[in-house]
Phi, psi and omega in degrees: 000147182305324182292347182269354183289128180261114181285147178293130182298147180249170179301323179298325178294320178298313180300317181295316180298322183275347181074034179230175177280156175303325180296320178292317177300321179296320179296324176297316181297327181268003176077022182299142178283348185272046178222132178293146182305320181291326177292318178301317180297320178299316182292317180295325176295321178294320178300313181294319182295319184273344184071033183290135174235128185293134173287137180249156178295144180300143179251162182298329180229078185298328183292334181263350183067211183274339185073020182227146176233138177270138173243104189250119178257124186268059178214168177286159186300325181301318180288319182302319186262002180246337181266136187297330186303313187292312177299323179298313181292319179300317180298318181294315178298315181299318180297317181294317182286322180299323179297339180255009178074028183246135181276143178251131180247120181271127174236145171234148181211130179223315181269164175305321178294321177303314181294324178296315180295315181296318179299316178299318180296314182294326182281348190268010173082017181278339183226160180268345181187173183219137171257124182247128185239140175067042177286137176265164188301314181275090186291128180276003175218149180273108185299329184284344183264003185284340177082006177225153174299140183232141175226136183261147166273104187103147183298155178292123180291127185101005175059045174279098186291348181277353181257131180285147176206157168236129187221166169261162179282078184295315181295315180295320179295318179295318179299319179298318181296315182291322177298323177296317178298319178297319181293333180272009173097003177280139182224357171240077188261118178264165173225143166253101187279162175279181181303131183288349179264013177238140183302315178299321178296313181295318184290320179292325175293321178297321178295318176301311182297321180300315181293318181291321178299316180297330180272359181070031185242032182296128178204104180302337180291350179268007183242126168229166183243143173233189182244022184077359181258162186297312186296319180297328179288322177300312178298320180297321180297317180296323176296318179299315182292329175295321182282313188228079184299343183268013181301141180242004177199152176226125169261115180258139188281005172205159177295323178300318178292322178297321177295321176298321178297313181299317180296318180294320179296320179298320183293332181259011173082018176263135182269141176246122006261006188304311180271314182222121176279150182225132174233137178254195180211127176139314194057052174285167177306331179303327187301333181266003183238007174276168177234107359283169178297142189280130158284134189204165174265122181275119169257138187280076187300314183291322176295323177298315180299314180296319180292323177300313180299314182295318181291324178293319178297321177294322179295318178297317183296329180259020172070028178080004181273165176055076182301148180260134176234102186242129176236123182261150183291153172248170185213137176276124180251114184272123174232229191256345188276352179202000000 
């Protein structure tokens, strides 16, 4: 029946829902700095509630879109260009898209202003979709209001089933690592976990806890948190040794943190693995250049990147409907540190 037809929401509807003028709603959409934070939140909530998607100017080739995809890393530039994970994934995504004649646009965002600029760019019709990497739990932008299909590297923190993602089996990989340490006779196994507001950090900690619980070795004093970086792991190790001087193994939630642990142990005269075994996570190129070489959990970073690109293109083709939830297997790689 005609009365059942649901019209696509317009900017005026968003403004009315948010209780602001259309001009103010428009400034929020374009990322203007001349909007109060509380007003911006009202407008973004209205956009999400109504399912508003911004109309874009017609392009010369509408059927092909822009031919560009954004690759947005939610970290500061120093981390993006110094940690092995990001270049590996970027290379894989770029290779997959280049083979299909699609341009990749790199964005980084760390500060509120960075997110404002990136949000304005994504909403302005420059790209057909966006891949978001290293998202933290408290998202500084509303993914549903960007007006383009979005896919995350790693599951959506908070179990938002409407957001597409490609992930590795972080919990399973961590559990496998700790079970290996237990089988080799270690029984005071500590962990330096990743950030608790990120899905990989939370999932790897969950895997560690599952293995320790099954072995009846639960001890909250064996857990500290890092930021996936080397320095945070060094500090974390010293805290662990102050609390539990008898630890005989450390599961670190990244290879960089595992390398930091090995370096710190060497400086205080502890041998790896004789005194304390160490296992990392990633199997980055770094793992084969530490002393000793790292035993680690291999996550298929390059396969993840290629799958992310393919899944985002499929998402774009179906108009952003039917989100994809993909989890790839991990593998324990035995070397010299455990």
